[in-house]
N, CA and C atoms as a LAMMPS dump frame, in Angstrom:
ITEM: TIMESTEP
0
ITEM: NUMBER OF ATOMS
249
ITEM: BOX BOUNDS ff ff ff
-5.0000000000000000e+02 5.0000000000000000e+02
-5.0000000000000000e+02 5.0000000000000000e+02
-5.0000000000000000e+02 5.0000000000000000e+02
ITEM: ATOMS id mol type element x y z
1 1 1 N 7.714 -8.059 19.247
2 1 2 C 6.488 -8.209 18.497
3 1 3 C 6.801 -8.195 17.003
4 2 1 N 6.171 -9.092 16.268
5 2 2 C 6.389 -9.2 14.831
6 2 3 C 5.567 -8.143 14.097
7 3 1 N 6.155 -7.551 13.059
8 3 2 C 5.475 -6.512 12.293
9 3 3 C 4.311 -7.101 11.493
10 4 1 N 3.263 -6.294 11.327
11 4 2 C 2.099 -6.702 10.547
12 4 3 C 2.22 -6.286 9.094
13 5 1 N 3.284 -5.516 8.772
14 5 2 C 3.462 -5.003 7.421
15 5 3 C 4.909 -5.163 6.968
16 6 1 N 5.096 -5.02 5.664
17 6 2 C 6.41 -5.16 5.053
18 6 3 C 6.591 -4.06 4.028
19 7 1 N 7.793 -3.504 3.966
20 7 2 C 8.152 -2.53 2.935
21 7 3 C 9.32 -3.123 2.167
22 8 1 N 9.176 -3.245 0.849
23 8 2 C 10.194 -3.908 0.041
24 8 3 C 11.389 -3.02 -0.261
25 9 1 N 11.165 -1.726 -0.406
26 9 2 C 12.233 -0.806 -0.78
27 9 3 C 11.998 0.514 -0.058
28 10 1 N 13.047 1.178 0.34
29 10 2 C 12.918 2.432 1.09
30 10 3 C 12.19 3.52 0.299
31 11 1 N 12.145 3.411 -1.022
32 11 2 C 11.471 4.407 -1.854
33 11 3 C 9.988 4.115 -2.062
34 12 1 N 9.506 2.966 -1.603
35 12 2 C 8.103 2.594 -1.778
36 12 3 C 7.185 3.55 -1.038
37 13 1 N 5.998 3.805 -1.606
38 13 2 C 4.994 4.604 -0.907
39 13 3 C 3.764 3.757 -0.566
40 14 1 N 3.973 2.447 -0.487
41 14 2 C 2.958 1.51 -0.004
42 14 3 C 3.601 0.523 0.956
43 15 1 N 2.781 -0.029 1.851
44 15 2 C 3.199 -1.115 2.726
45 15 3 C 2.343 -2.334 2.402
46 16 1 N 2.899 -3.516 2.559
47 16 2 C 2.197 -4.763 2.29
48 16 3 C 1.699 -5.326 3.618
49 17 1 N 0.411 -5.655 3.668
50 17 2 C -0.166 -6.264 4.863
51 17 3 C 0.249 -7.73 4.931
52 18 1 N 0.811 -8.145 6.054
53 18 2 C 1.205 -9.543 6.237
54 18 3 C 0.084 -10.361 6.871
55 19 1 N -0.932 -9.684 7.358
56 19 2 C -2.118 -10.302 7.938
57 19 3 C -3.291 -9.395 7.628
58 20 1 N -4.516 -9.878 7.778
59 20 2 C -5.673 -9.019 7.558
60 20 3 C -5.619 -7.854 8.536
61 21 1 N -5.793 -6.643 8.016
62 21 2 C -5.793 -5.436 8.827
63 21 3 C -7.18 -4.813 8.757
64 22 1 N -7.624 -4.207 9.842
65 22 2 C -8.978 -3.674 9.939
66 22 3 C -9.012 -2.154 9.923
67 23 1 N -10.1 -1.628 9.362
68 23 2 C -10.335 -0.189 9.334
69 23 3 C -10.202 0.368 10.755
70 24 1 N -9.499 1.491 10.888
71 24 2 C -9.308 2.131 12.175
72 24 3 C -8.09 1.622 12.94
73 25 1 N -7.536 0.511 12.51
74 25 2 C -6.349 -0.041 13.179
75 25 3 C -5.169 0.9 12.978
76 26 1 N -4.363 1.047 14.014
77 26 2 C -3.16 1.863 13.902
78 26 3 C -1.965 0.955 13.664
79 27 1 N -1.221 1.275 12.618
80 27 2 C -0.04 0.501 12.239
81 27 3 C 1.181 1.38 12.464
82 28 1 N 2.109 0.893 13.254
83 28 2 C 3.377 1.593 13.488
84 28 3 C 4.443 0.91 12.65
85 29 1 N 5.121 1.698 11.807
86 29 2 C 6.191 1.148 10.973
87 29 3 C 7.275 2.197 10.841
88 30 1 N 8.507 1.771 11.055
89 30 2 C 9.636 2.691 11.039
90 30 3 C 9.362 3.733 12.118
91 31 1 N 9.284 4.991 11.784
92 31 2 C 8.978 6.027 12.776
93 31 3 C 7.597 6.633 12.527
94 32 1 N 6.782 5.98 11.697
95 32 2 C 5.488 6.523 11.297
96 32 3 C 4.332 5.724 11.895
97 33 1 N 3.21 6.408 12.045
98 33 2 C 1.978 5.803 12.53
99 33 3 C 0.91 5.998 11.459
100 34 1 N 0.266 4.92 11.036
101 34 2 C -0.768 4.974 10.008
102 34 3 C -2.079 4.48 10.602
103 35 1 N -3.163 5.22 10.405
104 35 2 C -4.489 4.772 10.803
105 35 3 C -5.218 4.355 9.528
106 36 1 N -5.62 3.109 9.464
107 36 2 C -6.221 2.569 8.241
108 36 3 C -7.634 3.106 8.036
109 37 1 N -7.923 3.518 6.811
110 37 2 C -9.238 4.052 6.469
111 37 3 C -10.148 2.99 5.873
112 38 1 N -9.612 1.806 5.631
113 38 2 C -10.416 0.694 5.129
114 38 3 C -9.74 -0.61 5.534
115 39 1 N -10.482 -1.708 5.466
116 39 2 C -9.875 -3.014 5.691
117 39 3 C -8.843 -3.265 4.599
118 40 1 N -7.751 -3.904 4.955
119 40 2 C -6.713 -4.266 3.987
120 40 3 C -6.457 -5.762 4.155
121 41 1 N -6.848 -6.573 3.172
122 41 2 C -6.619 -8.011 3.28
123 41 3 C -5.12 -8.337 3.269
124 42 1 N -4.76 -9.436 3.891
125 42 2 C -3.37 -9.905 3.869
126 42 3 C -2.889 -9.995 2.429
127 43 1 N -1.628 -9.648 2.22
128 43 2 C -0.936 -9.664 0.935
129 43 3 C -1.331 -8.522 0.003
130 44 1 N -2.154 -7.599 0.493
131 44 2 C -2.501 -6.421 -0.29
132 44 3 C -1.774 -5.219 0.29
133 45 1 N -1.888 -4.084 -0.368
134 45 2 C -1.09 -2.914 -0.026
135 45 3 C -1.953 -1.745 0.409
136 46 1 N -1.364 -0.831 1.175
137 46 2 C -2.01 0.439 1.457
138 46 3 C -0.977 1.547 1.34
139 47 1 N -1.472 2.725 0.955
140 47 2 C -0.6 3.874 0.715
141 47 3 C -0.088 4.456 2.032
142 48 1 N 1.138 4.931 2.015
143 48 2 C 1.746 5.543 3.189
144 48 3 C 1.72 7.077 3.112
145 49 1 N 1.075 7.595 2.078
146 49 2 C 0.94 9.038 1.897
147 49 3 C -0.34 9.289 1.132
148 50 1 N -0.861 10.509 1.228
149 50 2 C -2.058 10.864 0.467
150 50 3 C -1.723 10.838 -1.014
151 51 1 N -2.578 10.17 -1.788
152 51 2 C -2.371 10.071 -3.224
153 51 3 C -3.625 10.554 -3.947
154 52 1 N -3.45 11.432 -4.893
155 52 2 C -4.568 11.9 -5.699
156 52 3 C -4.972 10.8 -6.679
157 53 1 N -6.199 10.875 -7.178
158 53 2 C -6.647 9.906 -8.182
159 53 3 C -5.67 9.904 -9.348
160 54 1 N -5.235 8.732 -9.742
161 54 2 C -4.297 8.599 -10.854
162 54 3 C -2.84 8.772 -10.478
163 55 1 N -2.558 9.001 -9.193
164 55 2 C -1.17 9.186 -8.749
165 55 3 C -0.394 7.882 -8.861
166 56 1 N 0.898 7.978 -9.004
167 56 2 C 1.742 6.8 -9.114
168 56 3 C 2.006 6.174 -7.758
169 57 1 N 1.939 4.861 -7.729
170 57 2 C 2.304 4.081 -6.555
171 57 3 C 3.638 3.438 -6.851
172 58 1 N 4.579 3.592 -5.942
173 58 2 C 5.895 3.014 -6.132
174 58 3 C 6.058 1.836 -5.186
175 59 1 N 6.364 0.666 -5.759
176 59 2 C 6.602 -0.516 -4.953
177 59 3 C 7.748 -1.279 -5.577
178 60 1 N 8.81 -1.415 -4.822
179 60 2 C 9.993 -2.128 -5.282
180 60 3 C 10.422 -1.649 -6.669
181 61 1 N 10.43 -0.325 -6.804
182 61 2 C 10.882 0.353 -8.031
183 61 3 C 9.97 0.155 -9.229
184 62 1 N 8.734 -0.273 -9.006
185 62 2 C 7.729 -0.341 -10.071
186 62 3 C 6.756 0.793 -9.84
187 63 1 N 6.465 1.579 -10.836
188 63 2 C 5.477 2.644 -10.694
189 63 3 C 4.134 2.114 -11.194
190 64 1 N 3.111 2.318 -10.401
191 64 2 C 1.774 1.856 -10.761
192 64 3 C 0.766 2.944 -10.392
193 65 1 N -0.364 2.938 -11.063
194 65 2 C -1.439 3.85 -10.713
195 65 3 C -2.481 3.07 -9.93
196 66 1 N -3.071 3.705 -8.933
197 66 2 C -4.038 2.987 -8.112
198 66 3 C -5.46 3.465 -8.352
199 67 1 N -6.386 2.583 -8.042
200 67 2 C -7.805 2.886 -8.054
201 67 3 C -8.363 2.326 -6.753
202 68 1 N -9.061 3.105 -5.974
203 68 2 C -9.678 2.602 -4.756
204 68 3 C -8.84 2.805 -3.52
205 69 1 N -9.319 2.26 -2.408
206 69 2 C -8.691 2.454 -1.113
207 69 3 C -7.407 1.675 -0.95
208 70 1 N -7.354 0.462 -1.489
209 70 2 C -6.139 -0.331 -1.39
210 70 3 C -5.773 -0.802 -2.78
211 71 1 N -4.524 -1.111 -2.97
212 71 2 C -4.002 -1.415 -4.298
213 71 3 C -4.285 -2.87 -4.666
214 72 1 N -4.889 -3.06 -5.805
215 72 2 C -5.077 -4.406 -6.347
216 72 3 C -4.488 -4.375 -7.752
217 73 1 N -3.562 -5.278 -8.024
218 73 2 C -2.897 -5.247 -9.336
219 73 3 C -3.905 -5.404 -10.47
220 74 1 N -4.996 -6.116 -10.236
221 74 2 C -5.972 -6.317 -11.306
222 74 3 C -6.718 -5.03 -11.637
223 75 1 N -6.699 -4.043 -10.745
224 75 2 C -7.397 -2.785 -11.037
225 75 3 C -6.425 -1.626 -11.191
226 76 1 N -5.17 -1.946 -11.439
227 76 2 C -4.161 -0.893 -11.6
228 76 3 C -3.486 -1.037 -12.947
229 77 1 N -2.92 0.04 -13.425
230 77 2 C -2.159 0.012 -14.67
231 77 3 C -0.685 0.096 -14.337
232 78 1 N 0.117 -0.72 -14.969
233 78 2 C 1.561 -0.604 -14.762
234 78 3 C 2.101 0.463 -15.687
235 79 1 N 3.249 0.993 -15.343
236 79 2 C 3.867 2.032 -16.163
237 79 3 C 4.268 1.487 -17.525
238 80 1 N 4.488 0.174 -17.621
239 80 2 C 4.987 -0.384 -18.868
240 80 3 C 3.968 -1.203 -19.638
241 81 1 N 3.037 -1.869 -18.942
242 81 2 C 2.172 -2.79 -19.676
243 81 3 C 0.716 -2.38 -19.779
244 82 1 N 0.225 -1.516 -18.904
245 82 2 C -1.172 -1.113 -18.969
246 82 3 C -2.137 -2.225 -18.653
247 83 1 N -1.971 -2.898 -17.556
248 83 2 C -2.758 -4.034 -17.041
249 83 3 C -4.138 -4.156 -17.598
């Protein structure tokens, strides 16, 4: 079976949806099981750990801050540019 998600770097704390994922869906990746708390559109990300408001999201060695249930670059600030 083909994976529904992708992780770019072992240090990332987000997974990328390769297809539309639905709230309540269980995603198995590596040795972990994630139950989605919201819909995640294809090509968007979801956190693999609990993150407090303003916490850093690490993806492929880029640190970003998130707002909302899933990460959207247009609503996040980068560590270097402040989107």
